[in-house]
C-alpha positions in Angstrom: 18.2 -0.6 25.4 21.5 -0.3 23.1 24.6 1.6 22.7 23.0 4.1 20.4 20.2 4.2 22.5 19.8 8.1 23.4 20.5 9.1 27.4 16.9 11.0 27.4 14.9 7.0 26.3 17.4 5.5 29.2 16.2 8.0 31.6 13.0 7.7 30.7 12.7 3.6 30.7 14.6 3.5 33.8 11.9 6.4 35.3 9.0 4.4 34.3 10.3 1.5 36.0 10.7 3.1 39.0 7.7 4.7 39.2 5.8 1.2 38.4 7.7 -0.4 41.1 7.0 1.5 43.5 3.1 1.6 42.5 2.8 -2.0 43.3 4.7 -1.8 46.5 2.8 2.0 47.5 -0.7 -0.2 46.7 0.2 -4.4 48.2 0.9 -2.8 51.7 -2.3 -0.9 51.9 -4.8 -3.6 52.5 -1.6 -3.7 55.7 -2.9 -0.6 58.0 -5.8 -3.0 59.2 -3.8 -5.9 60.0 -1.4 -3.3 61.9 -1.6 -2.2 65.5 -2.0 1.2 66.3 1.0 3.1 67.8 -1.1 5.8 69.1 -4.9 5.4 70.0 -6.3 9.3 70.8 -9.7 10.8 70.5 -10.0 13.0 66.9 -10.4 16.3 70.0 -6.8 15.6 71.6 -5.4 14.8 67.8 -7.2 17.9 67.1 -6.0 20.2 69.8 -2.5 18.7 69.5 -2.1 19.2 65.8 -3.8 23.0 66.5 -1.0 23.6 69.1 2.0 22.5 68.6 1.9 21.0 64.4 5.7 20.5 64.7 5.6 18.2 67.4 2.3 16.7 66.4 4.0 15.7 62.6 6.9 14.9 64.7 4.5 12.1 66.8 1.7 11.3 64.4 3.0 11.4 60.7 3.5 9.0 58.9 2.3 6.6 61.3 -1.1 3.7 61.6 -2.5 5.7 64.2 -6.6 4.6 66.1 -8.6 7.8 66.4 -12.4 8.0 67.7 -14.9 10.0 67.9 -18.4 11.4 66.5 -19.0 11.3 63.2 -19.5 14.6 61.8 -20.2 13.9 58.1 -20.2 11.5 55.1 -19.3 12.1 51.5 -19.0 9.6 48.7 -17.8 12.3 46.6 -15.6 11.1 43.6 -15.6 7.9 44.1 -13.8 8.4 47.7 -14.7 7.1 51.0 -14.9 9.8 53.4 -15.9 10.5 57.4 -15.2 13.7 59.2 -15.0 12.9 63.2 -15.8 16.0 65.2 -14.3 17.5 67.6 -13.9 20.8 69.5 -13.3 22.8 66.8 -14.2 24.1 63.4 -11.6 21.7 62.2 -11.8 18.0 61.6 -10.2 14.6 61.2 -10.9 13.4 57.6 -10.0 9.8 57.5 -10.4 8.9 54.0 -11.4 5.4 53.8 -9.4 2.0 51.6 -12.4 1.3 49.6 -13.1 -1.8 51.2 -15.0 -0.3 53.2 -17.6 1.1 51.3 -19.4 -2.4 53.1 -18.8 -0.5 56.3 -19.6 2.7 55.5 -23.1 1.7 55.3 -23.6 0.6 58.5 -22.3 4.4 59.9 -24.4 6.9 60.5 -23.9 11.3 61.5 -23.4 11.3 65.8 -22.0 7.9 66.1 -19.5 6.7 67.7 -17.1 5.0 65.7 -13.1 4.5 65.9 -11.3 4.9 62.4 -7.7 3.5 61.9 -5.0 5.1 59.1 -2.7 6.3 57.9 -2.2 10.5 59.6 -0.7 12.2 56.7 -0.9 15.4 58.7 -2.7 18.6 59.3 -3.9 21.6 56.8 -7.1 23.0 58.6 -8.1 19.4 59.3 -5.6 16.4 60.2 -5.9 14.1 57.2 -5.9 10.7 57.4 -6.1 8.1 54.7 -6.4 4.2 53.8 -8.4 4.2 56.9 -10.1 0.9 58.1 -13.2 1.3 60.7 -13.9 -0.5 63.5 -17.5 -1.2 65.0 -16.4 -3.3 66.9 -14.4 -0.9 69.2 -16.7 1.3 71.1 -15.5 3.2 73.9 -13.6 5.4 74.5 
């Protein structure tokens, strides 16, 4: 960049560079979830109960943490190139687990009403609890 380059273009260059670096470092961490020990292991019913009873406390406890949730599969979706498992809870809401794309083969082994463990990054609560970048653990079948 020369001294005559308009300030707007300089800022656009800095912004674009920052976005690219953020994208690269963010994507490189995606597969690390699989090898990380979860900070919490919790039943889907208990996780939903904690968020519905005290969302602020649950946000402080779980949001942006790698957690493992276990429960029964309520639904499986492959809509818009997204792999999603919804775990049952005692309420009409569920735990939405957006799977890492590396889990395509594992997903073929999953059926509705199957008890599974899923590890992912908790992103919070809207009507459902949201977990991103999830990995399925079929070896862990106990509650």
